[in-house]
N, C-alpha and C positions, 0 to 999 in steps of 0.2 A: 543778233544774240551774242552776248559776250561769253567767251570760254576762259576757264582758268588756265593760266600758263603752267606748263609742266615744270617740275622742279629741275633745276640745273643738274647735270650729271655729277658735278663735283660735290654738290650738297648731298645728293643721294648716297654717294660713296662714303661721305663722312658719317652720315647717319648709320649706314650699315656697319661701318668699322666700329663706331662707338657701341652699337648694339651688341656686336660680337665680344668686345672687351668687357661689356657689362655682364655678359653671360659667363665669360671665362674667369673673371676675377674671384668670385667666391671659392671655386675649386682651387685656384692658385693659392689663395690665402690659407685654405684648409691644408693643402699639401705642405705649405711652408711651416705650419704648426706641427702637423702629424709626423712628417718624416724625421726631423731632428729631435722630436720629443719635447717640444717647447710648451706643452699645455700647462697653463697656470690658471688659478681662479676659476671662473665659470667655464673656461675652455676645457677643463677636466671632464665635466659632464658632456660637453659637446662632442669631444673626440670619441666617446663611446659609440657615436652614430656614424663613424667613418664608413662602414660598409654601405650604408644608404647613399652617402655622398659619392662613393666610388661607382655605384650603380648608375648614378645620374651623370657622372663625369663625361661619358661620350657625347651627351647631348650638345654641349657647346661646340665640340669638334664638328659634329654634323652640321650645325648652324653655320659655322665659319666656312666650311667647305661649300655649303649650298650658296652662300653669299660671296664666295671667292675672295675671302679675306686671308691673305697668306700668313701674316704674322700672328693674328689671333688663332688661326688654325694650327700653327706650329706650337704655340704655347699650350693650346688646348690638348694637343696630342701628347705633349710631355706630361701634363697634369693627369690625363686619363691613364697613361701608361704607369705613372708613379703610384697613383691610388689603387688602380686595379692590380698592380704588381705586388702590393703589400696585403691585399685582401683576398684575391682570387685563389692563392695557394691553399687557403683554409678549406676550400671545397675539393681539394685533390689529395688523395692518399700519398703518404711518404714511405720510402723504403723502411722496412723493419730491421732492427738489429737481430743478430742470430741467437736469440734467446731460446733455450731448449729445456728450461726448468718447468716447474709446475705452474698451473694457471691460478691467478688470484682475481676474484671478482669483487669489485668495489662499487659502492653506491654512496653518493653524498646528497644531502637534502637540507635546505634551510626551512625550518618549521614555522616561520613567521610568528615568533613569540609564543609558540605552542599551539597556534590556531590550525595547523595542518591536520588533515585527516590521518590519524595514526593507523587506522585499519588499512587505508590505501598504501601507506608506507610499508607495513608488514607484508601486505600482498606483493609489493614489488620485491621485497627481500626473498620471499618464497619463489616468485616467478623466475627471478634471475639467479637463484641459488647463490645469493650474496655471501661472501666470506668476511667482508669488512664493511661496516656502515659508519659514515661520519655525518654527524648532525650539527647544525648551528641553530641559534635562537631556540635552545632546548630548555624546556621548563620541567619542574618536578611533576606536574600533572601529565605531561607528555611521557615522561619516563615511566610513570605508573601505568598509563594506558598501554604503552608498548609491551610491557611485560605481561599484562593481563591478556593481551591479544596474541601472545605466543612468542614474542621476540626472545624471551629468556631461554627458550628451548632451542631456537634457531641459532642465536648468537649469544652464548652464555658468558663470554668473557667481555669485560667492559672497563673503560676508564671514563667516568662521567663527572660532569660539573653542571648539573641542572640549576638554573637560576630563574626567578620570576622575571618576565620581560624578555629582553633580547640578548643579554650577555652570555647565556649558557651555551655549553658545547659538550659533545659526547662522542665516544668512539666505542663501537661494538665489534666483536670479532668471533668467528667460529673457532679460532685457535687461541691459545693462551697469549696474553699481552704482558710483556716484560718492560721494565724501565718506564712505566707510565707516569704521566703527570699532566699538569694544566699550566699553560703559559698565558699570561695576561697581556693584552695589547694596551697601548697607551692612548688610543683614540677616545673621542668624547663619550662613546657609549660603553667603553671598557669591555669590549668583546673578549671572550676567553677562547683558548684553543687547546682542546684535549689531544694528547698524543700518546703513543706507545709503540712498541716493536712487536710485530707478529712474525712467526716463522712457520710457513706452511710445511706440511710433511714433505721431506725431500728437497726443500728449497732453502734459499738463503734468508736471513732475517731482513725485514723491511720495516723501517721506521715510518709510521703513518701519522699525519697530523691533520686535524679538522681545522682548516684555515678560515679565518673571518676577520680580515682587516677592517678598519673603520670605513664608513661610507662617506663619499664626498657630496653629501646632500645639500650642503651650504658652503659658502666661501670660507667661513671660519673653521670648517672641518677638513679642508683640503690638506693642511699641514699634517694633521693626524693621519689622514689617509696615506700620505706619502711616507710618513714615518713608519706606520704599521707594515706597509708593503716592503719597505727597505729592511725591516727587521725580520722578515720571513727567512727561515733557515735556507741557506743555499744548498744546492746539490753537492754531493761529494763524489765526483767521478772516479777518484782513486781509493775510495773507502766504501762504507756501507751504503745500501740502497735507501733512498728516501722517496716518499710520496706525500704531496700536499694536496688535499682535496677539500673543496668547500666553496663558500661564497667569498670571492676575492674583491667584490665591488670594483672590478677593473676588467677591461677587455684586452685583447691582444694588441689593441692600438694605443694602450697607455704605456708610456716609457718605463715606469717602475716595474710593471709586470714583465715587460720584455727583458729588462735587466736581470730579473730573477730567473727567467728562462735561460738566459745566457750563462748562468753558472753551471748548467748541465741538466736542466729539466727539458721535457717535451710536453706540450699540451696534448692530452690524449685525443680530444675531439679533432684538433688540427691534424694529428698524425693519421687519422683514418678518413679525413675528408668531410667531416661534419662540423667543422669549426665555425660555421656561420649560423648554426641553429641557435635561436634565442633562448635564454634560460630565465630571463626576468622581464616583467612588463606584459601588458600595461599595468601600471600600479594604481590601485585605489580608484579604478574607473577612468583615470586620465588617458587620453589618446596618445600614449607613448609607445612607439614601435618597440618590439622586443630587442633586447641587447644580450650579449653573451658574457655574463659576469661570474658564472659558476663554472669551475674548472676542476679537472683532475690533472695535476702536474706530476709526471713520473720521471724518475731517473732515465736518462737516454739509453741506458743499457737494457731497459725493460721494453719488451715488444707489446704494442697495443694492438689487439685483435678486433675489438669492437667497442663502440660507444653508442649509447642510446640516451636520449633526453625524454623524460617521462613527466607528465603533469602530476601534481600532488594537490588534490582539492583542499581548499582552505589556505593555501600558501600562494604568494605572488611569485615564488621561484619554482622552477621545474627541477626535478631530481636528475642527476647525471650518473649513469651507470657506465662502468668501464671494465672490460674483460682484458686482463693483462697476462702476459707470459713472462715469467721471471727468468733470469739467467740461472744456470745450474749452481748449486751450492758450492 
C-alpha cells in the first residue's frame, strides 16, 4: 500500500505564515485608513462599521499565536490595540465637568420624511419630560399631527421649517426661543437646520441646533457630506454654550465629526458609556448592522448625566435622549 508523503516542515510553515498574514491584512488596512482619517469615496461608508471590525480584530492575533507566527502576531496585536483603543472608550463613562446649574432634557429624532409615528414621539417627550426637541426630515403633516397630539401644550415654543420630503427641520422648547432661524446645508438633498437659543430658569442661554448634514449614500455625495460637516458651527469654549443634536450621517470614526468634536464638543452618548448603541439601520430591510450616526454634541462645560436610545416606529432612526446639567448662569 502506498502512503502519501507528509508535507515538508518548511512548506507547512510557509502556509501557516501566509494564512496568518491573510487574516491580519484586512484589519491592518482598516486601521491605516481609520486612524489618520483617510476615508474617501466608498471608504466613508465602510468606516462607519469600524466597531464591528474592532470586535473581530483579536481573532487574527489568536490565530497567529496558535500557529506560533511571531511577526504576524506582533502586527495583529498592534492592529487590535489600535482599533480597540479608539472604539472601546465609547463603552466607558468619562469624568463629568463640575456643572451645578439646572437640568436640560433634550430629545432628537429623524422622522423619515414624516413617516415616523408622531404619537410615539409625543409619548417619549412626556415620558422623559423633555425640555427641547430637535427633529429632522420634518414635514407639514408631522407638524400638524404633533400639535394635535398635545405637543403644543408640552413644548409651546418653536422654530420650525417643515418641508415635504426630507429637507425639513424643527426645534421645539418648553422655554422661549430667542434668535431663532433656519440654516440651509449645501448637500444634494438640501437639508435644513433649525436653531435657536433657550434659557432655562436659573441657567445660562444655550444655542441649540437641529443638525442634519448630507448623507454619503453615493460617491458623488461624499463631497457634500464633508462640506456640510465642516460647516457645522464649532463649539465656543470661551463664549456661549452650544448644542448640536440630530442626524449627523457620521459616526465617531469619521474624521470630519472628530474634527468638529475637537473644537470643544463632547458626544453625550460617548460621555456616559453608551456610544456604541446603534441609532440607524437596518435600512429598508437590508441586512445592515446598526451604526451610530445620531448624536447630541454638547459644549464640554456641560455635564451629561444620562443618555437613552429609543425606537420610533415608522422611522429607520432611533431617537436619542440626553439629560444634561448646565453650568451656573
